[in-house]
C-alpha positions as CSV (number, residue, x, y, z in Angstrom):
1,M,64.6,-54.1,51.0
2,V,64.0,-56.6,48.2
3,R,62.5,-55.8,44.7
4,I,60.7,-58.7,43.0
5,I,59.7,-58.4,39.3
6,Q,57.6,-60.8,37.3
7,Q,56.9,-60.8,33.6
8,R,53.5,-62.2,34.1
9,A,52.4,-62.6,30.4
10,K,55.1,-65.3,30.0
11,C,54.0,-67.3,33.0
12,I,53.1,-71.0,32.2
13,G,51.4,-71.6,35.5
14,C,53.7,-74.3,36.8
15,N,53.2,-73.3,40.5
16,A,56.9,-73.4,41.3
17,C,57.0,-69.9,42.7
18,V,54.0,-70.6,45.0
19,E,55.7,-73.7,46.4
20,A,58.9,-71.8,47.1
21,A,57.3,-68.5,48.5
22,Y,53.6,-69.2,49.3
23,N,53.3,-65.9,51.2
24,R,54.1,-63.8,48.2
25,W,52.7,-65.9,45.2
26,R,49.2,-67.2,44.4
27,M,47.8,-69.0,41.4
28,S,45.0,-67.1,39.6
29,R,41.8,-69.0,39.2
30,K,41.0,-66.6,36.3
31,D,43.9,-67.5,33.9
32,G,46.0,-70.2,35.7
33,K,49.0,-67.9,36.0
34,S,50.9,-67.0,39.1
35,T,50.2,-63.7,40.7
36,L,52.7,-61.6,42.7
37,V,50.8,-60.7,45.9
38,G,50.9,-56.9,46.4
39,G,52.5,-56.4,43.0
40,E,51.8,-53.4,40.7
41,D,51.8,-53.8,37.0
42,K,54.1,-51.4,35.1
43,N,54.1,-52.0,31.4
44,G,53.8,-55.8,31.6
45,F,56.2,-56.2,34.5
46,V,54.6,-56.7,37.9
47,Q,56.8,-55.5,40.8
48,V,56.8,-55.1,44.5
49,V,59.3,-54.1,47.2
50,V,59.3,-56.2,50.3
51,D,61.3,-56.6,53.5
52,D,64.6,-58.5,53.6
53,H,63.1,-61.5,55.4
54,E,61.4,-62.5,52.1
55,L,64.7,-62.6,50.1
56,E,65.6,-66.3,50.5
57,D,62.2,-67.7,49.6
58,N,61.8,-65.5,46.6
59,L,65.3,-66.2,45.3
60,R,64.3,-69.9,45.4
61,A,61.1,-69.0,43.5
62,A,63.1,-67.3,40.8
63,E,65.5,-70.2,40.6
64,N,62.7,-72.7,40.3
65,C,60.9,-70.8,37.6
66,P,61.3,-72.9,34.4
67,V,60.7,-69.8,32.1
68,N,63.0,-67.4,34.1
69,I,60.4,-64.6,34.4
70,I,61.1,-63.7,38.0
71,Q,63.9,-61.3,39.0
72,V,64.8,-60.7,42.7
73,T,67.3,-58.0,43.7
74,K,68.3,-56.6,47.0
75,I,68.1,-52.8,47.0
């Protein structure tokens, strides 16, 4: 299993996460920030637990994020 955490308030809307892992990330039409698909907000941190097959794409999303607001850990 893989845990993905995003600090959404600090997102600048660059779309890098969507390009790296389009099945897990979407850009919000409401505020222009990225949205973690299936994520649950817990005190400003949006998180979701997914299967191992999503690890590589989401690690790339975290690496590509210019503001370093995405954390991906294998659990």
